[in-house]
N, C-alpha and C positions, 0 to 999 in steps of 0.2 A: 609757560613758566617752568624753569628747571627746578627740581626739588632742592631744598637747602634747609639747614637747621635740623633741630631735633625736638621732639616732644617727649617729656618725661612724665609718666603717669604713675603716681604712688600717693597713697593717703597717709603715709607715715612720715611726718616731717623730718625725723632723724635720718631718713634715707635720702632725702632730697638734695641737700647741699653738696655732699661729696660727688654724687653722680652728675649734678648740674655743672659743677666746676670742671669735671672731666670732659663732659660733652662740650662745654664752652671752649675748651682748649683744642678740641679735635674736629669740630664741624664748622663749616662755613654757614653763616646765617644765624638766625635767632634760636635760642634754646628756651622753650616754653614749658610751663609746668601745668599739670591738671591733677586734681585730687579725686575726681569722679569720672565715670564714663560720660556723663552729660557734658562736663567741661572738655574732656578729651575730644569728643565728637565735634563740638563747636569749633575747637581749635583746628581739627583736621579739615574742616570745611572752610576755614579762613586762610589756611596756609598749606602749601604743598611741601611736606616734610620729607627729608631724605631718610630719617631714622625715627622710630618710636621705640622707647625703652619703657616697658610697662610691667607693673606688678600683676600677678594673677588674681589676687584677692583685693579688688577695688569696688567700692560702692557705686551703684548706678547713679546716684545723685537725686536732687529734689524733683526734677521735671524730665525724666528720661523720655517720655512720650514726645517731647518737642524735637528731639534730635535722633531718636532711634528709627532705623528703617524697619520694614516689615519682618525680616528674618529675626532681627534682634528683639523686636517687640514681642514676638512669639516666645522667645526664650526667657524674658525677664521675670516671669512668675515662677519659672522652674529653677532659677539660679539663686542660690543662697550666698550672697556676697562673693560670687564668682563673676564679677563684672568684666574680668579679663576675657571671658568667652564671648560675652556680648560685644565688647569692644572689637575683638577680632572679627566678628561678623560684620561690623561696620567698616573696618579697614578693608575687608575683602571686597566691599562694594565700590571702593575708590578706583577711579580710572588709573591714576598714578599711585599705585600702592607703595608705601614706604617700606623700608626694611624694618623688621620687628625683632626686638630683642626682649626676652622675658627676664625680669629681675625679680626673683622670687625665692622664698624659703620653702616652697611647696616641694614635698618629696613623694606625693601620691603618684605612683607610676601610671595609673589609668588616666589621671588628669594630664600628666606630662605627655603621655602618648597623644592625647587630643591636640595638645599645643605643638607637638613636634613637627608636624607637616606645615605649620603655619608661622613658625618663628624661625629666624636664622640661627639663634643660639640662646642659651640660658645662662645668665649670671646668677650664681647662687647668692642668697642673701643670708647673712652679711658676707660680702666679699672684700678681700683686701683691695686697696686702691690699685695696685699693679695688676691684679687679676681682672678687675672691672675695665681698666684701661686697655689691657690686651684684648679682651673680648670685644669691646666696642671697636677698636681699630681693625680687628680681624673681619668683623661684619661690614665695616665701611669699605674695606678693600674688595669685597665680593662684587 
């Protein structure tokens, strides 16, 4: 099955609608939303996404042990609301890894360095609509 659609992972409702609208306009296939790592991993195993747009600071969810693989399970006790790192570990395990775009207000250089080799780009939060659209389109063209 060819990858299609996008998964948007963010636990702040005010961020969701604008980016979901952008993604719906530019990707073929469904645009799904997850607010926790648990939900995101479940959706990643249900659908082969072309793109994941994710926040760095996302909660693990109520039952992370149900969906997290061994690498992520080892990290979960060491990560304080940095579910993005745990989610990236799970994405790395996928056979057909989607393109990943970080959507975050994080400015911690050490943390961004950890993400830099694993995400295609970073959309600063909050970003103007034209900036977010440009970044999404650029990643999709790669």
